MIFIRO-290552 format. One record per residue (C-alpha): z, y, x. Coordinates in pm, 1 decimal. Example, Ala and Ser with C-alpha at 12.3 -4.5 7.8 and 13.67 -1.06 7.14 Angstrom:
2
pz = 780.0 py = -450.0 px = 1230.0
pz = 714.0 py = -106.0 px = 1367.0
# end
This chain:
342
pz = -1621.7 py = -1180.6 px = -4061.1
pz = -1467.6 py = -1230.9 px = -3745.7
pz = -1388.9 py = -1037.6 px = -3382.0
pz = -1530.6 py = -1142.5 px = -3073.5
pz = -1279.0 py = -936.8 px = -2890.2
pz = -968.6 py = -954.2 px = -3049.3
pz = -799.8 py = -755.1 px = -2757.1
pz = -904.1 py = -465.1 px = -2873.7
pz = -788.5 py = -452.1 px = -3155.5
pz = -433.1 py = -366.1 px = -3023.6
pz = -603.2 py = -24.3 px = -2913.7
pz = -569.2 py = 73.6 px = -3324.9
pz = -202.3 py = 170.3 px = -3238.5
pz = -368.8 py = 438.8 px = -3060.5
pz = -568.6 py = 567.7 px = -3407.7
pz = -208.7 py = 512.4 px = -3577.0
pz = 20.8 py = 751.2 px = -3299.5
pz = -272.7 py = 991.9 px = -3317.7
pz = -228.0 py = 999.5 px = -3681.8
pz = 136.9 py = 1088.3 px = -3594.1
pz = 70.1 py = 1332.3 px = -3380.0
pz = -150.7 py = 1511.6 px = -3591.0
pz = 98.2 py = 1476.3 px = -3887.2
pz = 402.6 py = 1567.9 px = -3630.8
pz = 204.5 py = 1880.5 px = -3547.8
pz = 118.5 py = 1976.0 px = -3894.9
pz = 479.6 py = 1984.0 px = -4016.4
pz = 556.0 py = 2174.4 px = -3697.9
pz = 323.1 py = 2447.0 px = -3769.6
pz = 439.5 py = 2450.6 px = -4165.7
pz = 783.9 py = 2483.6 px = -4052.2
pz = 745.8 py = 2775.2 px = -3794.7
pz = 532.8 py = 2945.1 px = -4002.9
pz = 772.4 py = 2887.9 px = -4313.5
pz = 1039.3 py = 3080.6 px = -4106.9
pz = 852.5 py = 3373.8 px = -4027.2
pz = 642.9 py = 3419.6 px = -4407.2
pz = 683.5 py = 3265.7 px = -4751.7
pz = 480.3 py = 2970.3 px = -4837.0
pz = 339.5 py = 3158.2 px = -5139.5
pz = 170.4 py = 3428.7 px = -4935.3
pz = 66.5 py = 3246.9 px = -4624.7
pz = -287.3 py = 3274.9 px = -4758.1
pz = -285.3 py = 3623.1 px = -4809.3
pz = -133.2 py = 3732.9 px = -4490.6
pz = -301.1 py = 3506.1 px = -4283.9
pz = -666.2 py = 3504.4 px = -4372.3
pz = -811.8 py = 3180.1 px = -4405.9
pz = -573.5 py = 3000.6 px = -4370.7
pz = -600.1 py = 2612.6 px = -4493.6
pz = -361.6 py = 2299.4 px = -4440.8
pz = -629.1 py = 2101.4 px = -4637.7
pz = -920.2 py = 2161.0 px = -4349.6
pz = -654.7 py = 2098.0 px = -4091.6
pz = -572.5 py = 1766.2 px = -4241.4
pz = -943.5 py = 1706.0 px = -4321.6
pz = -1009.7 py = 1770.2 px = -3971.8
pz = -710.6 py = 1549.1 px = -3819.1
pz = -815.8 py = 1282.2 px = -4058.4
pz = -1175.2 py = 1240.8 px = -3986.7
pz = -1046.8 py = 1175.4 px = -3596.8
pz = -864.8 py = 957.0 px = -3697.6
pz = -1097.5 py = 785.7 px = -3850.5
pz = -1346.4 py = 819.9 px = -3620.4
pz = -1111.8 py = 659.1 px = -3320.4
pz = -973.9 py = 367.0 px = -3549.8
pz = -1367.3 py = 276.4 px = -3627.2
pz = -1492.0 py = 302.4 px = -3242.8
pz = -1165.0 py = 50.9 px = -3177.7
pz = -1343.7 py = -157.4 px = -3419.4
pz = -1667.9 py = -147.1 px = -3269.3
pz = -1451.9 py = -254.5 px = -2940.7
pz = -1382.2 py = -529.9 px = -3150.2
pz = -1703.5 py = -666.2 px = -3163.0
pz = -1743.2 py = -774.6 px = -3574.6
pz = -1941.2 py = -1051.2 px = -3672.3
pz = -2057.1 py = -1285.8 px = -3871.9
pz = -2166.5 py = -1680.5 px = -3853.4
pz = -2483.2 py = -1779.0 px = -3928.0
pz = -2488.7 py = -2152.2 px = -3888.0
pz = -2423.7 py = -2426.1 px = -3626.2
pz = -2724.2 py = -2405.1 px = -3295.8
pz = -2676.0 py = -2737.4 px = -3064.0
pz = -2836.5 py = -2684.6 px = -2737.4
pz = -2870.8 py = -3032.9 px = -2506.5
pz = -2920.8 py = -3034.5 px = -2166.2
pz = -3072.2 py = -3279.2 px = -1969.8
pz = -3123.3 py = -3419.0 px = -1593.0
pz = -2972.0 py = -3624.1 px = -1324.4
pz = -2636.8 py = -3636.9 px = -1153.2
pz = -2661.1 py = -3631.6 px = -782.5
pz = -2416.0 py = -3628.6 px = -496.9
pz = -2503.6 py = -3505.0 px = -177.3
pz = -2334.7 py = -3628.5 px = 140.8
pz = -2362.5 py = -3440.2 px = 390.8
pz = -2286.2 py = -3535.5 px = 759.5
pz = -1961.2 py = -3382.1 px = 925.6
pz = -1951.8 py = -3567.1 px = 1299.8
pz = -1927.5 py = -3357.6 px = 1594.2
pz = -2325.9 py = -3536.5 px = 1645.0
pz = -2463.1 py = -3301.1 px = 1394.3
pz = -2425.3 py = -2992.7 px = 1681.7
pz = -2685.9 py = -3145.9 px = 1894.6
pz = -2969.0 py = -2882.0 px = 1909.4
pz = -3287.1 py = -3110.0 px = 1915.1
pz = -3351.1 py = -2947.0 px = 1598.1
pz = -3304.3 py = -2582.6 px = 1638.2
pz = -3097.4 py = -2375.4 px = 1606.1
pz = -2916.2 py = -2709.0 px = 1545.2
pz = -2903.2 py = -3021.4 px = 1384.5
pz = -2616.0 py = -2905.5 px = 1124.2
pz = -2748.9 py = -2551.7 px = 1067.1
pz = -3102.6 py = -2703.4 px = 943.8
pz = -2936.0 py = -2986.3 px = 781.4
pz = -2706.7 py = -2687.9 px = 596.5
pz = -3055.1 py = -2479.2 px = 467.3
pz = -3195.2 py = -2781.5 px = 364.8
pz = -2910.4 py = -2879.7 px = 128.5
pz = -2887.7 py = -2540.5 px = 22.7
pz = -3270.1 py = -2553.5 px = -34.7
pz = -3243.7 py = -2869.5 px = -195.6
pz = -2945.6 py = -2727.2 px = -424.2
pz = -3210.7 py = -2450.4 px = -567.2
pz = -3481.6 py = -2694.1 px = -599.7
pz = -3231.5 py = -2887.6 px = -799.0
pz = -3141.9 py = -2639.2 px = -1093.4
pz = -3074.0 py = -2801.1 px = -1419.7
pz = -2912.5 py = -3148.7 px = -1235.6
pz = -2560.3 py = -3176.5 px = -1211.6
pz = -2476.8 py = -3195.9 px = -824.5
pz = -2159.4 py = -3297.5 px = -637.0
pz = -2131.1 py = -3207.4 px = -251.6
pz = -1925.1 py = -3544.1 px = -43.8
pz = -1845.3 py = -3442.0 px = 342.7
pz = -1812.2 py = -3708.6 px = 604.5
pz = -1743.6 py = -3849.9 px = 942.7
pz = -1537.0 py = -4097.3 px = 990.3
pz = -1401.8 py = -4046.1 px = 636.7
pz = -1521.4 py = -3884.8 px = 353.7
pz = -1419.8 py = -3675.5 px = 104.0
pz = -1520.6 py = -3485.7 px = -259.6
pz = -1577.8 py = -3135.4 px = -152.3
pz = -1746.7 py = -3030.1 px = -465.9
pz = -1715.7 py = -3263.0 px = -772.1
pz = -2038.7 py = -3298.5 px = -981.0
pz = -2103.3 py = -2979.8 px = -1133.0
pz = -2419.8 py = -2721.8 px = -1274.1
pz = -2271.3 py = -2441.5 px = -1076.1
pz = -2556.8 py = -2377.8 px = -805.4
pz = -2277.7 py = -2088.5 px = -671.8
pz = -1987.3 py = -2299.1 px = -645.2
pz = -2207.2 py = -2590.3 px = -409.8
pz = -2350.6 py = -2294.3 px = -166.5
pz = -2002.2 py = -2163.3 px = -105.0
pz = -1915.4 py = -2479.3 px = -30.8
pz = -2215.4 py = -2567.6 px = 181.0
pz = -2169.5 py = -2239.0 px = 408.1
pz = -1836.8 py = -2346.2 px = 509.7
pz = -1895.4 py = -2712.6 px = 610.1
pz = -1841.9 py = -2823.2 px = 983.5
pz = -1721.4 py = -3065.5 px = 1246.7
pz = -1436.3 py = -2910.9 px = 1201.5
pz = -1331.4 py = -2950.9 px = 855.1
pz = -1266.0 py = -3294.7 px = 954.9
pz = -983.3 py = -3457.6 px = 1154.5
pz = -1091.5 py = -3796.9 px = 1224.2
pz = -1478.6 py = -3783.5 px = 1409.1
pz = -1721.1 py = -4094.5 px = 1390.7
pz = -1984.8 py = -4138.7 px = 1178.5
pz = -1929.0 py = -4394.6 px = 885.7
pz = -2239.9 py = -4412.9 px = 628.4
pz = -2058.4 py = -4714.7 px = 442.7
pz = -1788.6 py = -4467.0 px = 362.9
pz = -1974.0 py = -4186.5 px = 283.1
pz = -2195.2 py = -4432.3 px = -27.4
pz = -1880.8 py = -4529.7 px = -151.8
pz = -1722.3 py = -4224.8 px = -165.1
pz = -2044.9 py = -4067.6 px = -336.8
pz = -2065.7 py = -4368.6 px = -551.0
pz = -1686.6 py = -4248.5 px = -642.9
pz = -1778.1 py = -3940.5 px = -748.4
pz = -2074.3 py = -4069.1 px = -968.7
pz = -1830.1 py = -4256.3 px = -1154.3
pz = -1724.2 py = -3992.3 px = -1367.4
pz = -2080.6 py = -3933.7 px = -1464.1
pz = -2237.1 py = -4107.5 px = -1826.7
pz = -2558.9 py = -4008.8 px = -1729.8
pz = -2820.3 py = -4213.3 px = -1680.6
pz = -2997.3 py = -4087.5 px = -1389.8
pz = -2782.2 py = -4130.0 px = -1090.2
pz = -2878.3 py = -4056.5 px = -665.8
pz = -2729.2 py = -3971.2 px = -347.1
pz = -2911.6 py = -3784.5 px = -80.7
pz = -2774.4 py = -3834.9 px = 241.9
pz = -2805.7 py = -3551.8 px = 567.2
pz = -2749.1 py = -3747.8 px = 847.7
pz = -2838.0 py = -3824.8 px = 1219.3
pz = -2819.8 py = -4197.8 px = 1124.3
pz = -2517.9 py = -4273.1 px = 1349.4
pz = -2321.9 py = -4515.9 px = 1247.2
pz = -1991.7 py = -4691.9 px = 1351.6
pz = -1886.0 py = -4917.7 px = 1050.1
pz = -2085.2 py = -5176.8 px = 1078.6
pz = -2078.9 py = -5207.8 px = 683.3
pz = -2428.7 py = -5008.5 px = 596.5
pz = -2572.6 py = -5330.0 px = 470.6
pz = -2278.8 py = -5338.1 px = 166.3
pz = -2275.6 py = -5047.5 px = 146.2
pz = -2618.9 py = -5018.3 px = 54.3
pz = -2615.4 py = -5333.1 px = -204.7
pz = -2293.6 py = -5147.2 px = -366.8
pz = -2513.8 py = -4858.3 px = -489.0
pz = -2783.7 py = -5078.0 px = -546.3
pz = -2575.0 py = -5298.1 px = -799.0
pz = -2444.1 py = -4916.0 px = -957.2
pz = -2781.5 py = -4796.5 px = -1009.5
pz = -2790.4 py = -4540.3 px = -799.6
pz = -3120.4 py = -4440.4 px = -581.0
pz = -3044.6 py = -4356.9 px = -211.1
pz = -3267.3 py = -4048.6 px = -37.3
pz = -3141.4 py = -4011.7 px = 292.6
pz = -3306.4 py = -3717.9 px = 510.0
pz = -3253.8 py = -3779.0 px = 850.4
pz = -3150.6 py = -3473.0 px = 1074.9
pz = -3227.5 py = -3520.7 px = 1456.4
pz = -3458.0 py = -3684.2 px = 1683.8
pz = -3542.2 py = -4054.5 px = 1848.5
pz = -3537.2 py = -3900.4 px = 2201.4
pz = -3231.8 py = -3764.0 px = 2138.3
pz = -2993.2 py = -3464.8 px = 2288.1
pz = -2645.6 py = -3457.4 px = 2440.4
pz = -2382.2 py = -3345.2 px = 2208.9
pz = -2240.2 py = -3003.2 px = 2315.8
pz = -1849.0 py = -2910.8 px = 2300.7
pz = -1821.2 py = -2593.0 px = 2184.7
pz = -1534.7 py = -2298.6 px = 2292.6
pz = -1282.3 py = -2131.1 px = 2078.6
pz = -1591.3 py = -1854.9 px = 2048.6
pz = -1839.1 py = -2146.7 px = 1954.8
pz = -2010.2 py = -2151.5 px = 2274.7
pz = -2134.1 py = -2410.5 px = 2475.9
pz = -1876.6 py = -2535.6 px = 2737.0
pz = -2000.4 py = -2860.0 px = 2780.9
pz = -2119.0 py = -3182.0 px = 2687.9
pz = -1951.0 py = -3480.4 px = 2524.9
pz = -1889.4 py = -3788.4 px = 2770.8
pz = -1783.3 py = -4115.8 px = 2710.9
pz = -1539.4 py = -4329.1 px = 2910.7
pz = -1714.0 py = -4352.5 px = 3189.3
pz = -1793.9 py = -3987.1 px = 3209.0
pz = -2121.9 py = -4071.2 px = 3122.9
pz = -2299.6 py = -3757.2 px = 2902.2
pz = -2344.5 py = -3866.1 px = 2567.2
pz = -2684.1 py = -3875.0 px = 2410.6
pz = -2737.8 py = -3867.2 px = 2006.0
pz = -3053.9 py = -4025.1 px = 1895.6
pz = -3137.5 py = -4040.6 px = 1504.5
pz = -3092.2 py = -4359.7 px = 1392.5
pz = -3413.3 py = -4416.2 px = 1153.0
pz = -3403.2 py = -4754.8 px = 1087.4
pz = -3072.8 py = -4724.8 px = 951.0
pz = -3155.1 py = -4474.0 px = 703.2
pz = -3469.6 py = -4707.0 px = 629.5
pz = -3199.0 py = -4984.9 px = 553.8
pz = -3003.6 py = -4793.7 px = 295.4
pz = -3300.1 py = -4675.7 px = 97.1
pz = -3516.9 py = -4947.3 px = 69.7
pz = -3246.8 py = -5135.2 px = -18.9
pz = -3117.6 py = -4924.0 px = -343.4
pz = -3512.9 py = -4786.9 px = -442.1
pz = -3468.7 py = -4470.6 px = -308.9
pz = -3694.7 py = -4331.1 px = 52.8
pz = -3635.0 py = -4197.1 px = 367.0
pz = -3736.3 py = -3866.4 px = 499.9
pz = -3742.0 py = -3693.6 px = 843.3
pz = -3611.6 py = -3361.8 px = 861.7
pz = -3884.7 py = -3118.7 px = 1061.1
pz = -3907.5 py = -2765.1 px = 1075.5
pz = -3952.1 py = -2631.8 px = 708.2
pz = -3897.5 py = -2757.5 px = 361.0
pz = -4146.9 py = -3041.9 px = 285.1
pz = -3959.7 py = -3301.9 px = 308.2
pz = -3681.5 py = -3088.5 px = 31.2
pz = -3944.7 py = -3028.2 px = -137.1
pz = -4071.1 py = -3404.7 px = -210.9
pz = -3673.9 py = -3587.9 px = -225.8
pz = -3653.7 py = -3307.3 px = -475.8
pz = -3977.1 py = -3386.1 px = -697.2
pz = -3899.5 py = -3816.0 px = -651.9
pz = -3523.4 py = -3694.7 px = -800.8
pz = -3686.4 py = -3525.9 px = -1082.1
pz = -3904.0 py = -3783.3 px = -1137.7
pz = -3578.2 py = -4063.1 px = -1207.8
pz = -3477.1 py = -4126.4 px = -1612.3
pz = -3282.4 py = -3808.5 px = -1712.9
pz = -2967.1 py = -3806.8 px = -1906.3
pz = -2795.4 py = -3568.1 px = -2161.3
pz = -2609.5 py = -3419.0 px = -1921.1
pz = -2401.0 py = -3110.4 px = -2130.6
pz = -2386.6 py = -3104.7 px = -2505.6
pz = -2206.1 py = -2766.7 px = -2677.3
pz = -2209.9 py = -2688.7 px = -3023.7
pz = -2148.8 py = -2301.5 px = -3099.4
pz = -2176.5 py = -2057.8 px = -3388.9
pz = -2473.6 py = -1843.9 px = -3375.6
pz = -2327.0 py = -1474.4 px = -3489.7
pz = -2483.7 py = -1151.7 px = -3616.8
pz = -2274.4 py = -899.2 px = -3438.8
pz = -2213.0 py = -643.2 px = -3641.2
pz = -2060.4 py = -373.0 px = -3400.6
pz = -2350.3 py = -100.0 px = -3478.9
pz = -2155.6 py = -33.7 px = -3807.5
pz = -1841.1 py = 101.5 px = -3723.5
pz = -2002.8 py = 269.2 px = -3404.5
pz = -2251.1 py = 503.8 px = -3609.8
pz = -1987.6 py = 529.3 px = -3880.8
pz = -1767.1 py = 689.6 px = -3620.9
pz = -2066.3 py = 879.5 px = -3462.8
pz = -2142.9 py = 1046.2 px = -3805.7
pz = -1769.5 py = 1061.9 px = -3885.4
pz = -1738.3 py = 1304.0 px = -3598.9
pz = -2042.3 py = 1459.6 px = -3676.9
pz = -1866.9 py = 1603.8 px = -4003.3
pz = -1547.1 py = 1685.3 px = -3839.5
pz = -1739.3 py = 1918.5 px = -3660.7
pz = -1894.0 py = 2109.5 px = -3945.8
pz = -1538.3 py = 2137.1 px = -4113.1
pz = -1363.0 py = 2479.3 px = -3979.2
pz = -996.5 py = 2513.6 px = -4000.2
pz = -1038.5 py = 2839.4 px = -4176.5
pz = -1196.1 py = 2899.7 px = -4488.8
pz = -1434.2 py = 3196.6 px = -4500.2
pz = -1244.7 py = 3438.3 px = -4742.2
pz = -1033.0 py = 3460.3 px = -5067.6
pz = -805.8 py = 3245.2 px = -5180.9
pz = -775.1 py = 2856.4 px = -5073.4
pz = -716.9 py = 2738.6 px = -5450.6
pz = -704.5 py = 2380.8 px = -5284.1
pz = -424.6 py = 2497.8 px = -5062.0
pz = -142.7 py = 2210.9 px = -5017.7
pz = 174.0 py = 2299.5 px = -5140.5
pz = 479.7 py = 2265.4 px = -4931.2
# end
């Protein structure tokens, strides 16, 4: 037998302290009475007085307290080993954080639409390990591969262009960082979901796509935006639009969805290309495609299967307390033949 909550055993000191206090009480009471009357005639003068009954009641209280502590310590016995296996794919969500994602050709903005799509995707891919990579001109692993959906959701809430220093869009670096995030995986099924408007300033898309293909990683691209495009807003400190981004010639910059680049990446890796509309159909299709790739063992844990026994000391504690209530401190009458000697 072992205990599931070892720290509770420290409270046994409270039972020992209670026993000590009760003992001091009995000794103090006996000494006080001894100064007033001889112990030999105490039971006759003080009607019904019984040290034994007091000792029994105090002992039962201490025993009940000790049993409650044992119940809190969660006693249990092992019943063999149990093996848990979990299968799934390893997925990286690569999220575009470039300022072009602030464009509002998809309402309320590309960024917010992409964030909602990513949150839905995380929910639909429950049971798979997921990592999060944010990128603009540089890429960062914001969350390594994990089964913790709440951790991923927390990171997604705070992703914005303000989180990156160097603006621009480098899809090649985003793919390389995503592959790096997957290198910690020993699983068979690996995929990257690239959520972006497809604009690229690296000129290295083809090489990055070939690297992903050689690594056995399928890339599913989710385009965010429209081919007609939209100016890129400049936001003030309060998040309100204060103007629009302009180029060196003071012309308003219009950001457009680059579907061709996204199709090139997906085609090279055996993935698929989708364009985000107002709804979750595309996200569901991506999740369905990922669920169809080869699965591997993501987590394997062996642990002892236990039978909990806390009910036994807890039940005994209740019985002891019930019994203590039936023991009176004073006997009903007559001499207490069992009275403890001084």
